[in-house]
LUMRO-14457 format. One line per field, with one value per residue (C-alpha): residue number from 1; x, y, z. Coordinates in Angstrom, 3 decimals, decimal comma, padded with zeros to 6 digits. Example, Ala and Ser with C-alpha at 12.3 -4.5 7.8 and 13.67 -1.06 7.14 Angstrom:
BEGIN
i = [1  2]
c1 = [012,300  013,670]
c2 = [-004,500  -001,060]
c3 = [007,800  007,140]
//
This chain:
BEGIN
i = [1  2  3  4  5  6  7  8  9  10  11  12  13  14  15  16  17  18  19  20  21  22  23  24  25  26  27  28  29  30  31  32  33  34  35  36  37  38  39  40  41  42  43  44  45  46  47  48  49  50  51  52  53  54  55  56  57  58  59  60  61  62  63  64  65  66  67  68  69  70  71  72  73  74  75  76  77  78  79  80  81  82  83  84  85  86  87  88  89  90  91  92  93  94  95  96  97  98  99  100  101  102  103  104  105  106  107  108  109  110  111  112  113  114  115  116  117  118  119  120  121  122  123  124  125  126  127  128  129  130  131  132  133  134  135  136  137  138  139  140  141  142  143  144  145  146  147  148  149  150  151  152  153  154  155  156  157  158  159  160  161  162  163  164  165  166  167  168  169  170  171  172  173  174  175  176  177  178  179  180  181  182  183  184  185  186  187  188  189  190  191  192  193  194  195  196  197  198  199  200  201  202  203  204  205  206  207  208  209  210  211  212  213  214  215  216  217  218  219  220  221  222  223  224  225  226  227  228  229  230  231  232  233  234  235  236  237  238  239  240  241  242  243  244  245  246  247  248  249  250  251  252  253  254  255  256  257  258  259  260  261  262  263  264  265  266  267  268  269  270  271  272  273  274  275  276  277  278  279  280  281  282  283  284  285  286  287  288  289  290  291  292  293  294  295  296  297  298  299  300  301  302  303  304  305  306  307  308  309  310  311  312  313  314  315  316  317  318  319  320  321  322  323  324  325  326  327  328  329  330  331  332  333  334  335  336  337  338  339  340  341  342  343  344  345  346  347  348  349  350  351  352  353  354  355  356  357  358  359  360  361  362  363  364  365  366  367  368  369  370  371  372  373  374  375  376  377  378  379  380  381  382  383  384  385  386  387  388  389  390  391  392  393  394  395  396  397  398  399  400  401  402  403  404  405  406  407  408  409  410  411  412  413  414  415  416  417  418  419  420  421  422  423  424  425  426  427  428  429  430  431  432  433  434  435  436  437  438  439  440  441  442  443  444  445  446  447  448  449  450  451  452  453  454  455  456  457  458  459  460  461  462  463  464  465  466  467  468  469  470  471  472  473  474  475  476  477  478  479  480  481  482  483  484  485  486  487  488  489  490  491  492  493  494  495  496  497  498  499  500  501  502  503  504  505  506  507  508  509  510  511  512]
c1 = [-000,861  000,522  001,905  -001,420  -003,185  -000,738  -001,022  -000,201  003,548  005,497  008,953  009,425  013,099  012,551  009,965  008,146  008,556  005,608  004,974  004,782  004,243  007,106  009,167  008,990  011,851  012,118  011,066  007,856  007,113  007,705  005,327  002,697  002,978  002,458  -000,243  -002,104  -002,182  -003,205  -005,997  -007,258  -007,352  -009,002  -011,737  -012,727  -012,479  -014,602  -016,997  -016,682  -016,168  -016,691  -013,445  -013,983  -014,509  -011,547  -009,288  -010,069  -010,311  -007,618  -004,744  -005,972  -005,712  -002,323  -001,064  -001,731  000,177  003,023  003,313  001,775  -000,179  -001,419  000,896  -001,312  -003,673  -000,938  000,245  -003,219  -003,983  -000,695  -001,564  -005,142  -003,828  -001,916  -005,080  -007,447  -006,817  -007,390  -010,658  -011,830  -010,844  -012,762  -015,809  -016,306  -015,190  -017,902  -020,453  -019,456  -019,574  -022,663  -024,412  -023,231  -024,656  -027,933  -028,420  -027,777  -024,405  -023,179  -026,400  -025,376  -021,978  -023,690  -025,779  -022,681  -020,686  -023,653  -023,890  -020,145  -019,942  -023,303  -025,424  -022,786  -021,603  -018,268  -017,594  -018,667  -016,133  -013,390  -014,270  -013,952  -010,424  -009,420  -010,867  -009,172  -005,878  -006,062  -006,819  -004,189  -001,499  -001,726  -000,167  -002,928  -005,288  -007,992  -008,428  -008,620  -011,254  -013,343  -013,510  -013,919  -016,607  -018,516  -018,589  -019,139  -021,020  -024,393  -024,041  -023,289  -026,306  -028,611  -027,605  -027,747  -024,009  -022,103  -020,130  -017,547  -016,451  -015,977  -013,801  -011,800  -011,022  -010,346  -008,160  -006,223  -005,522  -004,538  -002,203  -000,523  000,134  001,242  004,894  004,966  008,051  005,985  004,040  004,746  006,455  009,051  009,902  010,265  012,518  014,652  014,908  015,786  018,618  019,774  018,640  016,741  013,105  013,456  016,406  014,117  011,054  012,203  013,640  010,382  008,261  008,011  006,896  004,388  003,040  002,478  000,950  -001,561  -002,414  -002,992  -005,165  -007,230  -007,553  -008,898  -011,307  -012,599  -013,096  -014,931  -017,068  -017,867  -018,879  -021,236  -022,606  -023,399  -024,874  -027,084  -027,562  -027,537  -029,571  -032,127  -033,023  -033,215  -035,181  -038,194  -041,834  -044,305  -046,138  -045,659  -043,932  -041,251  -040,800  -039,810  -036,486  -035,654  -033,516  -035,527  -033,819  -035,483  -039,037  -041,336  -038,441  -039,942  -043,141  -045,895  -045,247  -045,704  -044,800  -041,997  -040,347  -037,489  -035,148  -032,273  -029,094  -025,992  -025,135  -027,470  -031,181  -032,713  -035,400  -037,501  -040,204  -040,932  -040,643  -037,600  -036,670  -035,204  -031,415  -031,150  -032,271  -028,966  -026,668  -024,139  -025,252  -021,586  -021,490  -022,730  -022,488  -025,736  -026,060  -029,858  -029,794  -029,988  -030,300  -033,858  -034,154  -037,002  -035,437  -036,577  -032,997  -032,322  -031,295  -031,092  -031,101  -027,976  -025,967  -023,513  -022,883  -022,364  -020,018  -017,970  -017,834  -016,677  -014,012  -012,759  -012,534  -010,654  -008,227  -007,438  -007,049  -004,459  -002,604  -002,349  -002,185  -004,638  -005,220  -007,406  -009,807  -010,534  -011,125  -013,794  -015,261  -015,850  -017,015  -019,591  -020,808  -021,255  -022,968  -025,423  -026,106  -026,783  -028,660  -030,647  -031,768  -033,814  -032,268  -034,444  -033,375  -029,720  -030,085  -031,891  -029,119  -026,433  -028,281  -028,768  -025,005  -024,388  -024,186  -021,382  -019,520  -019,717  -018,523  -015,314  -014,407  -014,851  -012,506  -009,853  -009,907  -010,031  -006,987  -005,156  -005,417  -003,726  -000,989  -000,449  000,024  002,264  004,598  004,323  005,090  007,984  006,334  007,105  010,792  011,050  009,390  011,725  014,816  013,667  013,039  016,543  018,174  016,493  017,645  020,501  023,706  023,134  020,150  022,202  022,641  018,834  018,046  016,535  013,679  013,347  012,818  010,182  008,305  008,648  007,281  003,915  002,953  005,099  003,655  000,189  000,787  002,614  002,838  005,057  007,144  007,879  008,878  010,900  012,627  012,885  013,335  014,567  017,829  018,745  017,995  019,854  022,935  022,963  022,477  025,396  027,787  026,682  027,105  023,440  023,051  020,747  018,735  017,968  016,778  014,637  012,966  012,237  010,806  007,972  006,656  004,143  002,218  -000,829  -001,320  -000,307  -003,109  -005,687  -004,433  -006,825  -003,944  -004,329  -006,934  -007,697  -008,982  -011,250  -012,622  -013,207  -015,145  -017,158  -018,147  -019,229  -020,935  -018,812  -017,715  -013,924  -013,875  -015,827  -013,351  -010,394  -011,812  -012,223  -009,101  -006,242  -005,444  -005,654  -003,333  -000,827  -000,836  -000,262  002,663  004,254  003,830  005,486  008,334  008,791  008,824  011,221  013,601  013,264  013,832  016,950  015,585  015,738  018,563  017,453  020,900  024,181  027,295  030,136]
c2 = [-016,475  -019,864  -018,465  -016,823  -020,156  -022,109  -020,112  -023,094  -022,544  -023,950  -023,046  -019,629  -018,768  -017,119  -019,199  -017,324  -018,460  -019,325  -019,602  -023,377  -025,341  -027,763  -029,090  -032,890  -034,921  -034,971  -038,620  -037,768  -034,971  -037,393  -039,942  -037,311  -035,803  -039,027  -040,223  -036,925  -037,037  -040,703  -040,018  -037,097  -039,081  -042,072  -039,993  -038,162  -041,183  -043,330  -040,381  -040,402  -036,639  -033,980  -032,537  -029,207  -030,788  -033,138  -030,270  -028,424  -031,071  -033,561  -031,011  -029,383  -032,643  -033,561  -030,006  -030,259  -033,544  -031,816  -029,213  -026,285  -025,112  -021,523  -020,835  -022,902  -019,968  -017,807  -020,662  -021,112  -017,406  -016,871  -019,764  -018,557  -015,091  -016,565  -018,311  -015,346  -014,316  -017,908  -018,107  -014,827  -016,065  -019,312  -017,603  -015,117  -017,522  -019,955  -017,146  -015,757  -019,037  -020,123  -016,987  -017,631  -021,162  -019,915  -017,264  -019,804  -018,678  -022,250  -023,749  -023,248  -024,776  -027,724  -028,298  -028,148  -030,531  -032,887  -032,982  -033,632  -036,277  -037,824  -039,445  -041,844  -041,284  -042,914  -040,273  -037,518  -038,664  -039,001  -035,523  -034,244  -035,637  -034,117  -030,709  -030,752  -031,726  -028,932  -026,275  -027,688  -026,560  -023,087  -024,566  -023,424  -025,829  -023,353  -022,130  -025,717  -026,718  -023,590  -024,040  -027,823  -027,803  -024,920  -026,664  -030,274  -030,316  -029,324  -032,189  -034,655  -033,442  -033,527  -037,118  -038,174  -038,947  -038,814  -035,561  -037,615  -039,026  -035,478  -034,437  -037,668  -037,281  -033,528  -033,827  -036,772  -035,108  -031,800  -033,530  -035,490  -032,310  -030,351  -031,091  -028,717  -026,435  -023,305  -025,008  -024,643  -027,970  -027,989  -024,340  -024,993  -028,001  -026,017  -023,064  -025,217  -026,991  -024,151  -025,789  -024,845  -026,057  -027,277  -029,490  -031,195  -031,423  -032,367  -035,822  -036,506  -036,160  -039,945  -040,433  -037,608  -039,044  -042,470  -040,856  -039,026  -042,261  -044,047  -041,174  -041,289  -045,039  -044,493  -041,892  -044,323  -047,089  -044,679  -043,676  -047,291  -047,691  -044,724  -046,180  -049,460  -047,638  -045,285  -046,880  -044,770  -041,584  -043,190  -045,568  -042,838  -040,133  -042,224  -041,374  -042,311  -044,909  -048,519  -049,487  -046,851  -047,549  -051,118  -049,831  -048,320  -050,457  -052,058  -049,972  -046,854  -048,157  -046,555  -044,556  -041,099  -039,129  -039,597  -038,219  -034,487  -033,925  -031,449  -030,101  -027,615  -026,512  -024,114  -025,270  -023,363  -023,412  -026,246  -026,888  -030,029  -031,388  -034,463  -036,013  -035,018  -037,427  -039,343  -041,581  -039,944  -040,051  -040,615  -044,189  -044,952  -043,228  -045,215  -044,874  -044,378  -041,139  -038,041  -035,922  -034,413  -036,757  -036,606  -033,108  -031,603  -028,139  -026,947  -025,675  -023,395  -022,012  -018,460  -017,189  -017,553  -014,304  -015,143  -011,479  -010,833  -013,790  -011,639  -009,335  -012,298  -013,896  -010,695  -010,364  -013,980  -013,606  -010,427  -012,189  -015,144  -012,866  -010,966  -014,278  -015,509  -012,186  -011,910  -008,101  -007,702  -009,723  -012,648  -012,334  -008,743  -009,754  -012,245  -009,834  -007,228  -009,857  -011,260  -007,794  -006,727  -010,018  -009,571  -005,927  -006,512  -009,831  -009,248  -005,639  -005,834  -006,059  -009,045  -010,876  -010,186  -011,353  -014,491  -015,305  -014,828  -017,037  -019,689  -020,164  -020,027  -023,835  -024,174  -021,134  -022,039  -025,567  -024,629  -021,466  -023,235  -026,001  -023,522  -021,675  -024,925  -026,138  -023,299  -025,305  -028,343  -026,349  -024,096  -027,037  -028,932  -025,969  -024,227  -027,330  -028,329  -031,540  -030,855  -030,176  -033,255  -035,449  -034,146  -034,747  -038,194  -039,441  -038,462  -039,939  -043,340  -044,174  -046,683  -046,009  -049,176  -047,478  -044,474  -045,594  -045,978  -042,490  -041,293  -043,853  -043,625  -039,880  -040,532  -042,882  -040,526  -037,623  -039,389  -039,287  -036,303  -033,872  -035,009  -034,435  -031,118  -028,159  -028,151  -025,425  -027,597  -030,569  -028,853  -026,266  -028,342  -032,004  -032,124  -030,191  -032,564  -035,638  -034,170  -033,394  -036,950  -038,355  -036,319  -038,364  -041,438  -039,796  -038,902  -035,554  -032,920  -032,734  -036,446  -035,959  -033,044  -035,219  -037,888  -035,309  -034,286  -037,844  -037,435  -034,517  -036,569  -037,391  -033,966  -032,231  -034,255  -033,013  -031,033  -028,576  -027,581  -024,798  -025,700  -029,169  -027,643  -025,380  -028,361  -030,464  -027,434  -026,433  -030,018  -030,392  -033,464  -034,685  -034,601  -038,111  -039,438  -037,766  -039,264  -042,780  -042,654  -040,745  -041,519  -045,090  -044,124  -041,166  -043,444  -045,805  -042,909  -041,685  -045,139  -045,667  -042,312  -043,276  -046,613  -044,958  -042,299  -045,043  -047,012  -043,923  -042,986  -039,714  -041,111  -043,525  -046,626  -047,444  -045,569  -047,742  -046,203]
c3 = [164,294  165,254  168,485  169,265  168,967  171,104  174,263  176,432  176,433  179,332  178,126  179,615  179,986  183,364  185,160  187,947  191,522  193,720  197,443  197,748  200,934  200,264  197,359  197,003  195,527  191,762  191,477  193,321  190,837  187,957  189,454  190,208  186,734  184,825  187,228  186,946  183,148  183,176  185,686  183,631  180,382  182,042  183,622  180,443  178,128  180,453  180,922  184,675  184,533  181,909  180,488  182,236  185,659  185,166  184,053  187,276  189,965  188,931  188,774  191,980  193,892  192,434  192,895  196,619  196,745  194,881  197,620  195,736  198,754  198,604  195,697  193,416  192,938  191,433  189,202  187,784  187,341  185,482  183,181  182,626  181,745  178,807  177,606  177,752  174,097  172,964  174,911  173,338  169,887  170,230  171,732  168,924  166,172  167,230  167,342  163,938  162,044  163,928  162,682  159,136  159,257  160,722  158,024  155,271  153,901  153,485  152,121  148,432  149,182  150,811  147,680  145,464  147,651  147,830  144,025  143,736  146,445  145,720  148,402  149,669  153,269  152,401  149,761  152,162  154,767  152,149  150,877  154,434  154,651  151,315  152,237  155,645  154,017  151,466  154,057  156,442  154,027  155,579  158,731  161,073  162,803  163,755  160,183  158,959  161,476  160,964  157,200  157,248  159,909  158,350  154,971  156,029  159,347  157,832  155,334  158,140  160,065  157,044  156,264  159,914  159,973  163,244  163,748  165,671  162,312  161,022  163,981  163,759  160,066  160,226  163,323  161,925  158,571  160,147  162,582  159,795  157,796  160,848  160,006  157,019  157,256  157,894  160,670  164,349  165,258  162,462  163,060  166,788  166,213  163,766  166,142  169,141  167,279  165,005  161,768  158,615  158,542  154,955  155,939  158,413  156,205  152,693  153,579  155,446  152,310  151,725  155,320  154,985  151,743  153,283  156,365  154,176  152,360  155,678  156,883  153,697  154,203  157,703  156,319  153,703  156,287  158,583  155,633  154,869  158,491  158,174  154,937  156,663  159,649  157,741  154,369  151,275  151,125  148,793  151,599  154,210  152,432  151,498  151,445  154,102  152,002  152,881  149,656  149,980  153,647  152,885  151,568  154,949  157,277  160,047  162,709  161,319  161,123  163,625  165,036  164,869  165,014  162,512  159,025  158,923  162,575  163,068  166,172  165,952  168,704  168,201  169,906  168,988  165,314  164,373  164,295  165,736  163,468  164,158  162,050  158,496  155,609  156,670  159,578  162,629  162,454  166,204  165,666  163,980  166,420  168,396  172,049  172,988  171,016  172,784  169,656  168,490  165,541  165,680  164,244  160,799  159,317  158,834  155,234  156,320  159,485  160,303  160,583  156,829  155,126  151,389  150,333  152,421  151,138  149,144  152,086  154,404  151,883  151,588  155,365  155,776  153,092  154,761  158,116  156,611  154,756  157,947  159,742  157,228  156,945  160,733  160,667  163,542  166,726  165,773  168,736  167,729  164,096  165,123  167,659  164,963  162,473  164,896  165,851  162,212  161,340  164,193  163,357  159,667  159,820  162,991  163,296  166,483  169,932  170,798  167,642  168,362  171,951  170,813  168,331  170,976  173,448  170,760  170,543  174,282  174,758  172,216  173,520  177,187  176,490  174,672  176,606  179,921  178,747  177,607  180,911  182,863  180,922  182,666  185,877  184,333  182,611  185,627  187,987  185,552  185,116  188,469  190,540  188,278  187,081  183,407  184,076  186,282  183,646  180,934  183,054  184,094  180,570  179,493  182,596  182,494  178,983  179,384  177,425  175,383  173,766  172,685  169,052  168,853  170,164  166,884  166,737  170,512  170,166  167,510  169,827  172,801  170,778  170,555  174,249  175,214  172,676  173,723  177,416  177,081  174,744  171,674  173,290  176,310  174,185  171,471  173,654  176,820  175,923  172,330  172,916  175,759  173,667  170,690  172,760  174,099  170,593  169,261  171,407  169,444  166,041  165,401  163,635  165,179  161,942  162,212  165,783  164,651  162,008  164,580  166,971  164,614  164,284  167,111  165,583  164,483  168,177  169,479  167,564  169,515  172,896  175,110  175,513  171,849  171,515  167,900  168,811  171,450  168,745  166,449  168,955  170,044  166,515  165,841  169,258  169,977  173,374  173,707  175,143  172,159  169,826  171,677  171,633  167,880  166,855  169,264  168,244  164,594  165,192  166,943  163,946  161,534  163,646  163,835  160,097  159,402  161,729  159,949  156,509  157,788  158,894  155,664  153,535  155,494  156,869  160,406  161,332  163,141  164,491  164,368  164,679  166,635]
//
């Protein structure tokens, strides 16, 4: 299952050859590679381009400079072919869980969670982190994000909380726990260096524990920010009389239609609701966020199917069990699940077509990004930029830094696992760094531990299909997610590295 969800591998043993116009020097490929990634990140984080447009145009331009010529088409098509199953998985997973939200499967769960967490946004965000952490123990990001988003997003929308906070907390917690020994990165590091995953992981438990604490701390601070921004629910859900309205923060007053007005618009897996008895949540939204934080679930939406709740629950459990067991291709599991959900809950052809169209915005957004990512990955691998970047980083390290290669590897894992797939880093770069470190007396297992430090940042990469699924399910712009999560993820990684050094799992300096 992990391999099926990381279809962005660049570590093929027999790389295909392409008809390129010319092959530039290696230093040119290094410069182009780093500049291309920097340009891409700058454009999407400053919102000059949408992620899909940036993923297509930026690599195309740099690929031409790298001499790809007419061969660039084959590079990209080969890369897209490896991503087709991931695109199908995300498409039908979004549709399936969108249908389940529309028909009201998660409404009882929302009521239970609300009673447990109370009306405090800070507790809701902390609960999101705890839920994401618990589900992350299965080692799979997509499962974590599907369950966390399905359970928590309706609560965020009902309270008017920003979904960007949800994606930040879920992505950060999942990335921190991505070093578990049955997860992809630790297994890759162990395989590349001929080690046992438990030998890598167990000494890192103190670092992992502190990383989780830091992540929970970030979640609590984000929750406090949401509490200040929204106020408590008692202040938001007030009546329309003047006395009750006085408890509402000034920013909300006069923000929406007159009491009793209601306008509903289906968009994907959520329902936009304006008016009613409370202030409009859009009044409290940070203008920098493009997430649909002015939305909430309509408790009287016409798509509710209360009499089918037990069937829908059984169907969802069956889908999740098959997902965890990995006995069938995951895209096919969600295809069948979505088809059965449509057939049972929406009998008429027009109703089924309407439900499919309702989720089209979410589906098009994430699938287009996955396919467009094939352009970036295809150009990086096909032109040799990834190989050149890996070789360069190992060559430029001066011999005097050799005894410090373990912490250096930990620091390098932060940007490198963000800019390239785990396969490329662990099978391409780590063995070279480990071999160099061995000459200074650094054990391969210590290098492997250092190499998994960057996972909190890696999980936020646009090359990771699971994060594209997360932002799509939450209707969050990828650039908004990156602005909120990346610096926090870097801090978590650096803290884990520091604790790993202090606990002796990672040597800071090896005397010769």
